[in-house]
GUNU-166256 format. One line per field, with one value per residue (C-alpha): residue number from 1; x, y, z negated; residue in three letters. Coordinates in nm, 2 decimals, padded with zeros to 4 digits. Layout:
REM residues N
seq = (NUM,...)
px = (X,...)
py = (Y,...)
pz = (Z,...)
type = (Ala,...)
END
This chain:
REM residues 575
seq = (1,2,3,4,5,6,7,8,9,10,11,12,13,14,15,16,17,18,19,20,21,22,23,24,25,26,27,28,29,30,31,32,33,34,35,36,37,38,39,40,41,42,43,44,45,46,47,48,49,50,51,52,53,54,55,56,57,58,59,60,61,62,63,64,65,66,67,68,69,70,71,72,73,74,75,76,77,78,79,80,81,82,83,84,85,86,87,88,89,90,91,92,93,94,95,96,97,98,99,100,101,102,103,104,105,106,107,108,109,110,111,112,113,114,115,116,117,118,119,120,121,122,123,124,125,126,127,128,129,130,131,132,133,134,135,136,137,138,139,140,141,142,143,144,145,146,147,148,149,150,151,152,153,154,155,156,157,158,159,160,161,162,163,164,165,166,167,168,169,170,171,172,173,174,175,176,177,178,179,180,181,182,183,184,185,186,187,188,189,190,191,192,193,194,195,196,197,198,199,200,201,202,203,204,205,206,207,208,209,210,211,212,213,214,215,216,217,218,219,220,221,222,223,224,225,226,227,228,229,230,231,232,233,234,235,236,237,238,239,240,241,242,243,244,245,246,247,248,249,250,251,252,253,254,255,256,257,258,259,260,261,262,263,264,265,266,267,268,269,270,271,272,273,274,275,276,277,278,279,280,281,282,283,284,285,286,287,288,289,290,291,292,293,294,295,296,297,298,299,300,301,302,303,304,305,306,307,308,309,310,311,312,313,314,315,316,317,318,319,320,321,322,323,324,325,326,327,328,329,330,331,332,333,334,335,336,337,338,339,340,341,342,343,344,345,346,347,348,349,350,351,352,353,354,355,356,357,358,359,360,361,362,363,364,365,366,367,368,369,370,371,372,373,374,375,376,377,378,379,380,381,382,383,384,385,386,387,388,389,390,391,392,393,394,395,396,397,398,399,400,401,402,403,404,405,406,407,408,409,410,411,412,413,414,415,416,417,418,419,420,421,422,423,424,425,426,427,428,429,430,431,432,433,434,435,436,437,438,439,440,441,442,443,444,445,446,447,448,449,450,451,452,453,454,455,456,457,458,459,460,461,462,463,464,465,466,467,468,469,470,471,472,473,474,475,476,477,478,479,480,481,482,483,484,485,486,487,488,489,490,491,492,493,494,495,496,497,498,499,500,501,502,503,504,505,506,507,508,509,510,511,512,513,514,515,516,517,518,519,520,521,522,523,524,525,526,527,528,529,530,531,532,533,534,535,536,537,538,539,540,541,542,543,544,545,546,547,548,549,550,551,552,553,554,555,556,557,558,559,560,561,562,563,564,565,566,567,568,569,570,571,572,573,574,575)
px = (08.88,08.63,08.23,08.06,08.20,08.23,07.83,07.76,07.96,07.70,07.39,07.50,07.53,07.17,07.06,07.19,07.04,06.70,06.68,06.79,07.06,07.37,07.42,07.17,07.31,07.23,07.26,07.41,07.52,07.49,07.16,07.08,06.91,07.01,06.69,06.70,07.02,07.40,07.36,07.08,07.05,06.81,06.89,06.54,06.33,06.51,06.58,06.19,06.10,06.33,06.16,05.80,05.74,05.65,06.01,05.93,05.89,06.19,06.36,06.23,06.34,06.68,06.72,06.62,06.90,07.14,07.43,07.49,07.57,07.73,07.76,07.44,07.23,06.90,06.79,06.46,06.24,06.08,05.85,05.85,06.17,06.43,06.70,06.82,07.10,07.18,07.54,07.64,07.83,08.06,08.14,08.24,08.43,08.62,08.70,08.89,09.06,09.21,09.44,09.59,09.55,09.25,09.35,09.49,09.31,09.28,09.56,09.53,09.87,09.78,10.00,09.81,10.02,09.89,09.95,09.92,10.03,10.18,10.24,10.42,10.76,10.74,10.52,10.53,10.28,09.95,09.64,09.55,09.77,09.64,09.31,09.54,09.81,09.68,09.36,09.62,09.88,09.56,09.47,09.86,09.91,09.53,09.62,10.01,09.82,09.56,09.89,09.91,10.18,10.21,10.41,10.38,10.40,10.44,10.42,10.55,10.55,10.87,10.87,10.67,10.69,10.68,11.06,11.19,11.02,11.21,11.54,11.55,11.45,11.75,11.98,11.94,12.02,12.29,12.43,12.38,12.64,12.33,12.42,12.12,12.01,11.93,11.80,11.54,11.50,11.12,10.97,10.68,10.87,11.11,10.81,10.60,10.89,10.95,10.63,10.64,10.92,10.75,10.47,10.62,10.96,10.96,11.30,11.25,10.98,11.14,11.48,11.19,11.04,11.40,11.51,11.19,11.35,11.69,11.57,11.36,11.63,11.86,12.09,12.36,12.36,11.93,11.96,12.16,11.99,11.66,11.81,11.89,11.53,11.42,11.65,11.54,11.12,11.18,11.32,11.09,10.79,11.00,10.98,10.62,10.57,10.80,10.61,10.23,10.39,10.33,10.50,10.62,11.03,11.23,11.21,10.81,10.92,10.84,10.79,10.66,10.96,11.07,10.87,11.03,11.19,10.92,10.68,10.78,10.73,10.44,10.31,10.39,10.25,09.93,09.90,10.03,09.71,09.47,09.40,09.52,09.49,09.61,09.37,09.51,09.81,09.78,09.75,09.43,09.25,08.85,08.66,08.33,08.26,08.27,08.09,07.86,07.50,07.54,07.71,08.04,08.37,08.58,08.88,09.20,09.51,09.82,10.07,10.00,10.07,10.40,10.51,10.50,10.34,10.09,09.99,09.78,10.09,10.31,09.99,09.92,10.28,10.30,10.00,10.19,10.48,10.24,10.06,10.28,10.64,10.49,10.29,09.97,09.65,09.52,09.61,09.45,09.42,09.36,09.34,09.04,08.71,08.81,09.04,08.70,08.71,09.11,09.11,08.84,09.02,09.33,09.14,08.98,09.28,09.49,09.23,09.16,09.55,09.65,09.89,09.72,09.50,09.13,09.23,09.40,09.15,09.19,09.05,09.03,08.90,08.80,08.78,08.62,08.79,08.86,08.64,08.70,08.42,08.30,08.16,08.47,08.79,09.04,09.23,09.42,09.28,09.43,09.34,09.63,09.72,09.76,10.08,10.15,10.41,10.27,09.90,10.13,10.29,09.97,09.84,10.17,10.09,09.72,09.73,10.03,09.80,09.57,09.78,09.95,09.62,09.52,09.86,10.04,10.26,10.47,10.78,10.87,10.96,10.65,10.41,10.62,10.61,10.22,10.18,10.28,10.09,09.75,09.83,09.87,09.65,09.37,09.42,09.45,09.15,08.93,08.97,08.96,08.66,08.45,08.35,08.60,08.37,08.27,08.36,08.44,08.49,08.81,08.75,09.01,08.79,08.62,08.93,09.12,08.80,08.78,08.47,08.30,08.41,08.78,09.16,09.20,08.87,09.06,09.40,09.26,09.08,09.40,09.58,09.31,09.29,09.70,09.59,09.43,09.73,09.97,09.67,09.66,10.06,10.00,10.18,09.93,10.16,10.19,09.81,09.60,09.34,09.03,08.71,08.42,08.11,07.85,07.70,07.54,07.83,08.09,07.89,07.88,08.27,08.36,08.16,08.32,08.62,08.58,08.43,08.76,08.85,08.54,08.64,08.93,08.83,08.57,08.79,09.04,08.77,08.57,08.86,08.67,08.87,08.59,08.48,08.75,08.75,08.33,08.44,08.68,08.45,08.25,08.50,08.61,08.26,08.18,08.52,08.36,08.06,08.20,08.41,08.08,07.91,08.16,08.41,08.77,08.99,08.74,08.77,08.49,08.55,08.63,08.94,08.84,08.62,08.89,09.16,08.86,08.78,09.18,09.14,08.88,09.09,09.38,09.23,09.06,09.38,09.55,09.28,09.29,09.65,09.61,09.36,09.46,09.82,09.70,09.49,09.87,09.78,10.01,09.89,10.06,10.10,09.99,09.89)
py = (07.10,07.03,07.15,06.94,06.61,06.76,06.82,06.45,06.29,06.45,06.38,06.04,05.99,06.13,05.94,05.61,05.75,05.78,05.41,05.43,05.16,05.31,05.27,05.54,05.86,06.25,06.30,06.66,06.94,07.31,07.50,07.64,07.99,08.11,08.11,07.73,07.80,07.71,07.34,07.06,06.74,06.48,06.16,06.19,06.11,05.81,05.61,05.69,05.54,05.22,05.22,05.28,05.59,05.99,06.12,06.44,06.27,06.12,06.47,06.56,06.25,06.34,06.68,06.61,06.38,06.58,06.82,07.12,07.36,07.63,07.50,07.57,07.87,07.74,07.42,07.39,07.08,07.21,07.08,06.68,06.61,06.85,06.96,07.32,07.40,07.76,07.82,08.00,08.34,08.29,07.95,08.05,08.30,08.05,07.85,08.07,08.20,07.81,07.91,08.18,07.97,07.75,07.60,07.31,06.98,06.62,06.43,06.08,05.84,05.70,05.58,05.76,05.68,05.93,05.89,06.22,06.41,06.11,06.30,06.07,06.20,06.16,06.56,06.87,06.87,07.06,07.13,06.78,06.73,07.04,06.88,06.55,06.76,07.00,06.80,06.56,06.81,06.98,06.63,06.55,06.90,06.86,06.46,06.60,06.91,06.64,06.43,06.16,06.03,06.10,05.98,06.09,05.88,06.03,05.75,05.91,05.72,05.66,05.36,05.16,05.13,05.54,05.58,05.34,05.60,05.89,05.72,05.67,06.05,06.14,05.96,06.17,06.47,06.35,06.18,06.56,06.70,06.84,06.85,06.60,06.90,07.15,06.90,06.82,07.21,07.21,06.85,06.92,07.03,06.72,06.48,06.58,06.54,06.22,06.09,06.22,06.02,05.75,05.76,05.88,05.70,05.30,05.24,05.54,05.30,04.97,05.15,05.28,04.91,04.77,05.04,04.93,04.55,04.71,04.91,04.66,04.44,04.62,04.75,05.01,05.25,05.26,05.30,05.59,05.77,05.69,05.86,06.17,06.19,06.10,06.36,06.65,06.58,06.53,06.83,07.00,06.88,06.98,07.34,07.33,07.17,07.48,07.76,07.58,07.59,07.19,07.01,06.73,06.72,06.43,06.19,06.13,06.05,05.67,05.62,05.30,05.14,05.12,04.79,04.62,04.38,04.29,04.20,03.87,03.71,03.91,03.73,03.41,03.45,03.57,03.27,03.01,03.12,03.07,03.44,03.48,03.27,03.16,03.37,03.31,03.29,03.62,03.60,03.77,03.79,03.72,03.94,03.83,04.10,04.37,04.16,04.37,04.37,04.08,03.88,03.88,03.93,04.22,04.16,04.27,04.15,04.15,04.01,04.01,03.78,03.84,03.89,04.24,04.37,04.64,04.95,04.71,04.49,04.78,04.93,04.58,04.61,04.96,04.88,04.58,04.79,05.09,04.81,04.59,04.76,05.09,04.96,05.18,05.24,05.41,05.45,05.74,05.76,06.14,05.98,06.15,05.97,05.79,05.54,05.41,05.10,05.00,05.14,04.93,04.62,04.68,04.71,04.39,04.19,04.35,04.25,03.88,03.82,03.94,04.17,04.44,04.32,04.37,04.66,04.87,05.12,05.17,05.48,05.62,06.00,06.07,06.41,06.62,06.77,07.17,07.36,07.61,07.86,07.72,07.42,07.22,07.06,07.38,07.44,07.72,07.93,07.74,07.42,07.26,07.17,07.43,07.36,07.45,07.64,07.86,07.89,08.01,08.28,08.39,08.37,08.60,08.85,08.88,08.91,09.15,09.40,09.41,09.49,09.75,09.89,09.86,09.97,10.19,10.25,09.91,09.88,09.57,09.35,09.37,09.33,09.05,08.88,08.96,08.86,08.51,08.46,08.62,08.44,08.12,08.12,08.22,07.89,07.68,07.81,07.83,07.46,07.37,07.55,07.32,06.99,06.77,06.54,06.76,07.00,07.35,07.62,07.78,08.17,08.41,08.71,08.52,08.38,08.69,08.84,09.02,08.96,08.59,08.29,08.37,08.34,08.76,08.82,08.55,08.71,09.08,08.98,08.87,09.18,09.34,09.27,09.26,09.63,09.72,09.59,09.81,10.11,10.03,09.95,09.68,09.30,09.06,08.74,08.89,09.05,08.82,08.91,08.77,08.74,08.89,08.79,09.05,09.13,08.89,08.94,08.88,08.53,08.45,08.51,08.35,08.04,08.05,08.05,07.72,07.54,07.50,07.19,06.99,07.14,06.97,06.65,06.66,06.71,06.46,06.22,06.25,06.42,06.72,07.05,07.24,07.21,07.40,07.65,07.73,07.73,07.99,08.19,08.18,08.32,08.58,08.64,08.69,08.89,09.16,09.19,09.18,09.49,09.66,09.62,09.61,09.90,09.82,10.15,10.44,10.65,10.57,10.20,10.04,09.95,09.56,09.56,09.69,09.47,09.17,09.26,09.25,08.93,08.79,08.96,08.79,08.47,08.51,08.61,08.32,08.08,08.21,08.15,07.82,07.74,07.88,07.72,07.41,07.44,07.53,07.91,08.19,08.49,08.83,09.18,09.39,09.40)
pz = (-08.53,-08.31,-08.40,-08.20,-08.31,-08.72,-08.62,-08.46,-08.79,-08.97,-08.78,-08.76,-09.13,-09.18,-08.92,-09.05,-09.43,-09.26,-09.15,-08.78,-08.66,-08.60,-08.23,-08.21,-08.11,-08.21,-07.80,-07.95,-07.67,-07.69,-07.64,-07.28,-07.49,-07.81,-07.93,-07.95,-08.18,-08.12,-08.09,-08.05,-08.12,-07.90,-08.03,-08.27,-07.91,-07.84,-08.12,-08.20,-07.90,-07.97,-08.31,-08.20,-08.44,-08.44,-08.31,-08.45,-08.81,-08.73,-08.67,-08.96,-09.18,-09.04,-09.10,-09.48,-09.49,-09.29,-09.51,-09.33,-09.62,-09.55,-09.13,-09.05,-09.18,-09.03,-08.88,-08.65,-08.53,-08.18,-07.93,-07.97,-08.20,-08.07,-08.38,-08.34,-08.54,-08.58,-08.73,-09.00,-08.91,-09.21,-09.11,-08.74,-08.89,-09.16,-08.83,-08.66,-08.97,-09.02,-08.75,-08.58,-08.28,-08.28,-07.90,-08.13,-07.98,-08.23,-08.09,-07.96,-07.86,-07.52,-07.24,-06.91,-06.53,-06.30,-05.94,-05.76,-05.45,-05.33,-04.95,-04.64,-04.55,-04.21,-04.16,-04.38,-04.64,-04.57,-04.73,-04.70,-04.95,-05.22,-05.36,-05.52,-05.60,-05.83,-05.98,-06.08,-06.22,-06.40,-06.55,-06.63,-06.84,-07.00,-07.15,-07.24,-07.44,-07.67,-07.72,-07.46,-07.33,-06.93,-06.68,-06.36,-06.02,-05.64,-05.49,-05.17,-04.83,-04.70,-04.54,-04.24,-03.87,-03.81,-03.96,-03.65,-03.42,-03.68,-03.70,-03.30,-03.26,-03.54,-03.35,-03.01,-03.18,-03.39,-03.02,-02.87,-03.14,-03.36,-03.73,-03.85,-04.16,-03.87,-03.65,-03.97,-04.03,-03.89,-04.02,-03.81,-03.48,-03.54,-03.60,-03.32,-03.13,-03.16,-03.13,-02.80,-02.70,-02.85,-02.64,-02.30,-02.30,-02.31,-02.36,-02.64,-02.79,-02.77,-03.00,-03.23,-03.31,-03.32,-03.58,-03.78,-03.78,-03.89,-04.16,-04.29,-04.28,-04.49,-04.21,-04.31,-04.05,-04.01,-04.38,-04.41,-04.12,-04.37,-04.65,-04.45,-04.33,-04.65,-04.87,-04.65,-04.65,-05.06,-05.11,-04.91,-05.08,-05.45,-05.30,-05.27,-05.58,-05.74,-05.55,-05.64,-05.99,-06.04,-06.25,-05.99,-05.98,-05.85,-06.13,-06.07,-05.74,-05.70,-05.33,-05.16,-05.07,-05.45,-05.43,-05.11,-05.30,-05.51,-05.22,-05.12,-05.46,-05.57,-05.20,-05.34,-05.69,-05.55,-05.30,-05.59,-05.82,-05.51,-05.44,-05.16,-04.86,-04.49,-04.23,-03.86,-04.00,-04.23,-04.60,-04.70,-05.06,-05.02,-05.29,-05.37,-05.60,-05.25,-05.06,-04.82,-04.80,-04.57,-04.89,-04.65,-04.90,-04.92,-04.68,-04.81,-04.61,-04.82,-04.57,-04.12,-03.93,-03.83,-04.20,-04.22,-04.55,-04.60,-04.78,-05.01,-05.06,-05.20,-05.39,-05.55,-05.68,-05.78,-06.05,-06.17,-06.23,-06.39,-06.59,-06.74,-06.74,-06.80,-07.04,-06.93,-07.17,-06.89,-06.52,-06.31,-05.96,-05.73,-05.41,-05.14,-05.11,-04.78,-05.01,-05.21,-05.09,-05.06,-05.45,-05.54,-05.36,-05.57,-05.86,-05.81,-05.69,-05.97,-06.23,-06.10,-06.05,-06.38,-06.27,-06.55,-06.84,-06.91,-07.15,-06.98,-06.79,-06.42,-06.28,-05.92,-05.95,-05.56,-05.41,-05.12,-04.85,-04.80,-04.55,-04.33,-04.30,-03.98,-04.23,-04.04,-04.20,-04.27,-03.99,-03.84,-03.55,-03.27,-03.43,-03.57,-03.93,-04.18,-04.34,-04.71,-04.67,-04.46,-04.69,-05.01,-04.81,-04.63,-05.03,-05.14,-04.90,-04.90,-05.26,-05.24,-05.08,-05.31,-05.62,-05.36,-05.37,-05.69,-05.87,-05.62,-05.89,-05.95,-05.77,-05.51,-05.76,-06.00,-05.70,-05.56,-05.91,-06.00,-05.63,-05.65,-05.99,-05.82,-05.51,-05.64,-05.90,-05.61,-05.43,-05.74,-05.87,-05.58,-05.57,-05.95,-05.97,-05.78,-05.85,-05.74,-05.59,-05.32,-04.99,-05.06,-04.80,-04.80,-04.82,-04.87,-04.94,-05.24,-05.36,-05.45,-05.55,-05.91,-05.97,-06.04,-06.08,-05.98,-06.08,-05.98,-06.28,-06.49,-06.47,-06.52,-06.87,-06.97,-06.89,-07.03,-07.38,-07.31,-07.26,-07.56,-07.79,-07.60,-07.65,-08.05,-08.05,-08.25,-08.17,-08.05,-08.17,-08.51,-08.58,-08.80,-08.98,-09.11,-08.87,-08.96,-08.72,-08.75,-08.41,-08.13,-07.93,-08.17,-08.26,-07.86,-07.82,-08.15,-08.10,-07.71,-07.89,-08.10,-07.83,-07.63,-07.79,-07.69,-07.33,-07.31,-07.42,-07.17,-06.90,-07.04,-07.04,-06.70,-06.50,-06.39,-06.41,-06.26,-06.65,-06.80,-06.52,-06.61,-06.97,-06.96,-06.68,-06.96,-07.22,-07.02,-06.98,-07.35,-07.42,-07.20,-07.36,-07.64,-07.54,-07.43,-07.75,-08.00,-08.00,-08.13,-08.08,-08.15,-08.48,-08.60,-08.65,-08.99,-09.08,-09.14,-08.84,-08.61,-08.74,-08.70,-08.35,-08.26,-08.41,-08.18,-07.89,-07.98,-07.95,-07.66,-07.50,-07.61,-07.52,-07.18,-07.13,-07.23,-07.04,-06.70,-06.82,-06.81,-06.47,-06.35,-06.32,-06.45,-06.63,-06.64,-06.86,-06.62,-06.24)
type = (Met,Ser,Ile,Lys,Asn,His,Leu,Asn,Gln,Arg,Leu,Ser,Ala,Ala,Met,Ile,Ala,Ala,Gly,Ile,Pro,Glu,Asp,Cys,Gln,Pro,Ile,Leu,Ala,Leu,Ser,Ala,Arg,Pro,Gln,Phe,Gly,Asp,Tyr,Gln,Ala,Asn,Gly,Ala,Met,Ala,Ala,Ala,Lys,Arg,Leu,Gly,Val,Asn,Pro,Arg,Ala,Leu,Ala,Gln,Gln,Ile,Val,Asp,Gln,Val,Asp,Leu,Lys,Gly,Ile,Ala,Glu,Arg,Ile,Glu,Ile,Ala,Gly,Pro,Gly,Phe,Ile,Asn,Leu,His,Leu,Ser,Arg,Thr,Phe,Ile,Gly,Glu,Gln,Leu,Gly,Arg,Ser,Ser,Asp,Pro,Val,Thr,Cys,Glu,Arg,Thr,Ala,Ser,Lys,Val,Val,Ile,Asp,Tyr,Ser,Ser,Pro,Asn,Leu,Ala,Lys,Glu,Met,His,Val,Gly,His,Ile,Arg,Ser,Thr,Ile,Ile,Gly,Asp,Cys,Leu,Ala,Arg,Val,Leu,Glu,Tyr,Arg,Gly,Asp,Arg,Val,Ile,Arg,Gln,Asn,His,Met,Gly,Asp,Trp,Gly,Thr,Gln,Phe,Gly,Met,Leu,Ile,Ala,Glu,Leu,Glu,Leu,His,Leu,Gly,Ala,Gly,Glu,Arg,Gly,Asp,Leu,Ala,Leu,Asn,Asp,Leu,Glu,Lys,Phe,Tyr,Gln,Gln,Ala,Lys,Arg,His,Phe,Asp,Glu,Asp,Pro,Asp,Phe,Ala,Asp,Arg,Ala,Arg,Ala,Tyr,Val,Val,Arg,Leu,Gln,Ser,Gly,Asp,Glu,His,Cys,Leu,Ala,Leu,Trp,Gln,Gln,Phe,Ile,Ala,Thr,Ser,Val,Ala,His,Asn,Leu,Glu,Ile,Tyr,Arg,Arg,Leu,Asn,Val,Gly,Leu,Ser,Ala,Glu,His,Val,Gln,Pro,Glu,Ser,Thr,Tyr,Asn,Ser,Gln,Leu,Glu,Ala,Leu,Val,Ser,Lys,Leu,Ser,Glu,Cys,Gly,Leu,Ala,Val,Asp,Asp,Gln,Gly,Ala,Lys,Val,Ile,Phe,Leu,Asp,Asp,Leu,Ala,Asp,Lys,Lys,Gly,Gln,Pro,Ser,Ala,Met,Ile,Ile,Arg,Lys,Ser,Asp,Gly,Gly,Phe,Leu,Tyr,Ala,Thr,Thr,Asp,Leu,Ala,Ala,Leu,Glu,Tyr,Arg,Ala,Gln,Thr,Leu,Ala,Ala,Asp,Arg,Ile,Leu,Tyr,Phe,Ile,Asp,Ala,Arg,Gln,Ala,Leu,His,Met,Lys,Gln,Val,Phe,Ser,Ala,Gly,Arg,Lys,Ala,Gly,Leu,Val,Ala,Ala,Asp,Val,Asp,Leu,Glu,His,His,Ala,Phe,Gly,Thr,Met,Met,Gly,Arg,Asp,Gly,Lys,Pro,Phe,Lys,Thr,Arg,Asp,Gly,Gly,Thr,Val,Lys,Leu,Ala,Gly,Leu,Ile,Asp,Glu,Ala,Glu,Glu,Arg,Ala,Gly,Arg,Leu,Ile,Arg,Glu,Lys,Asn,Pro,Asn,Leu,Asp,Asp,Arg,Gln,Val,Ala,Asp,Ile,Ala,Arg,Lys,Leu,Gly,Ile,Gly,Ala,Ile,Lys,Tyr,Ala,Asp,Leu,Ser,Lys,Thr,Arg,Thr,Thr,Asp,Tyr,Ile,Phe,Asp,Trp,Glu,Ala,Met,Leu,Ser,Phe,Glu,Gly,Asn,Thr,Ala,Pro,Tyr,Leu,Gln,Tyr,Ala,Tyr,Thr,Arg,Ile,Cys,Ser,Ile,Phe,Arg,Arg,Ala,Asp,Val,Asp,Arg,Asp,Ala,His,Ala,Ala,Ala,Val,Ile,Ile,Gly,Thr,Asp,Ala,Glu,Lys,Ser,Leu,Ala,Leu,Lys,Leu,Leu,Gln,Phe,Asp,Glu,Thr,Ile,Glu,Gln,Val,Ala,Ala,Glu,Cys,Tyr,Pro,His,Val,Leu,Cys,Thr,Tyr,Leu,Tyr,Asp,Leu,Ala,Ser,Ala,Tyr,Met,Ser,Phe,Tyr,Glu,Cys,Cys,Pro,Ile,Leu,Lys,Ser,Asp,Val,Leu,Pro,Glu,Asp,Arg,Ala,Ser,Arg,Leu,Gln,Leu,Ser,Ala,Leu,Ser,Ala,Thr,Thr,Leu,Ala,Arg,Gly,Leu,Asp,Leu,Leu,Gly,Ile,Glu,Val,Met,Gln,Gln,Met)
END
């Protein structure tokens, strides 16, 4: 149950009963300070302005009409018309007692297609791919959790002129008697070799261009070499996803080449409806709704003068497939902010061409850049691109050293397992906890700290709760007891637990993972305050209080684990 939704319904009914138009909202929010209640409704002021009446008097009419018996122990009107709601401790305890697991959302049933990760298959995955990958994965988990049917689409770049160059390079290696799998063992090195040959050897460059033509024409030999390269690249990417605990598999790969056979027909369709026109030998869509400050329409080229197709063409074909074949209700793209104009063009052209119905939501959720401590894009010490595989290795190594210092009694296997969860969790949380649209500083020391808003802090909070149950010799999963809200610390913790559902709903609607991170940090902090103020295992604690506090602890552990799992972060019993 979402308490916020429940209160909204009661307050909306009261506003209508008070003669306020139905489209006026309570505008309910969490109170900033405990003295202002648990929730605060600010809608009376907006409604009063619209009706031309005194806002405080209107707030009083709402309070007179609202039925919060058994829910709120006190309702106050403050300032110009704020309605402060102080929830009943009995009500809060009862809501927690409805289920041993309060982490249950009000389910929806939408079909959501999510485009994320989508690396080019010409190089190894690097840090530039991490934000799309882990942000998109988080939203896929959140939407699935709340009951949506999620279809993941990994739109890998496996087509284009660079593949002629790569095929030509692979033939060189094969001609020298080298096995293809060995030649492609280091994708980054292989790409650099191919690029150097292309830039320095005119004959090689000519062969590469010829291979592009042959590949696009369906030449079996070129296709076989291309497939070999693609298979190696995809296998590398899938291994990265496995290590990052990201829910992308081979079945989610829907690369650019999937749409090759559809592009000619698509361009014809866009031309026939008058949307695409000839311009200097190319096919172009001019979008007046995206005109610049001078009134010049935005130009979207879908076929070059030489007959070649572009990313825009493929993206339109993918949009048509997702909207029509997959029948999506909502299509989300997690692509960096530099592609904002491109995505606007795709959405606009797709709507105008009838590729996607008006009731399908199209959303581009942009993100900023991972920066180094110097304020520049994150690089290696020598200025090179940081490979994701190397970043993961370093995260696990650094975490392993911390764990050995913290708990020298653990064996190597235990250290490796904890280090993996801690290191990967630290990388992902450092990213997800920052507002998606902003750049952020990548800092090993900060992200691996056990203090502050970090993954290690939250993971440690979970293990600390687990240790309480071990000391109590109580099975946490089997424990069930009534929750008694006696102290302010107990109330704060209990109320925070009940706010999980509304947090998930906000993340699902706005696609900002940091909202969930902030919630989990606040929950862990509330638990630590509760633990300091409310003894659990001391001999003088009454049995009913002990049982209640263990129940609050169990619910806190369950919620922390569930929330971290939605972020793609694992927990551990000890560290």
